[in-house]
C-alpha angles and dihedrals in degrees: 000000000000089000090050092053089048090053091051090051091049091049093047090048091050090049088051090055090048091049090048090050091049089048088054089050089052089049089049090049093057095063089043088056090051090048092049089051089055095040098077091056090052095046097043095064096057090043091053090050093046093050103058122204116251090261095053095083125070123245095270095049091044090053091047092049092050090062096211098089105063094127092046093050092046090051093046091053093045092050092051093244098119097095091047091054090047090053128100096276125134096221134171113213122195094205122202114214124234088261090055091055091044089057091063115102114283113278095017096115093045090050092048092048090057089066103029097166093050124053093349093058090046092052093046095049087049086067093055128082123188114248133025106292111185125203090260089054091049092052088050089057093065109153093008129126110233119208114223130205085260089064094240122106139229127197124240119218117187115192125212090253090061096255117135130207129185121215110208129209090267091057096253118143114222123189123225102226102176132017145198101025095170124219130178091254102035145318137291126215116192119229131190099224141029117268113229120208092210 
């Protein structure tokens, strides 16, 4: 019976150590809870920094991220205009989509890329206006000739339904299909055809 009592004491003592250990775990858990409460605040700031707002990227990076301006970005780089469009600006770019470039006569892009600082540069700068011109500003320019970085002008026509077309120097009418894509150094408006300076 003495041995049995001794075993009970040993078991109770062991349970006491287990309970004490669990109590230590519970004590350790409390600070962890406090840390986990603080953790979201700490992790949210870097996540906000790592996920830039739409206006955090410059015009070139914004166009690349959009995914619809591969030909435009390739042409801008070939013409040596990339650093300019990454500069302080602000600039307003009337950006033709890849489909707009694809609608040009066969071989046009290839021919332009052979002389990137000639006609290609002239066409690209014809799509850029100095300053940040928002959609509301563009509508306010109805009937006006807008001078581009190229030096040539196009005419803005704003319809009663809110749609806007640009008439280039060659007489082509180009529709503005999306507006106010913000960049850190300006704004992009999407157009459905390539503007031609002459």
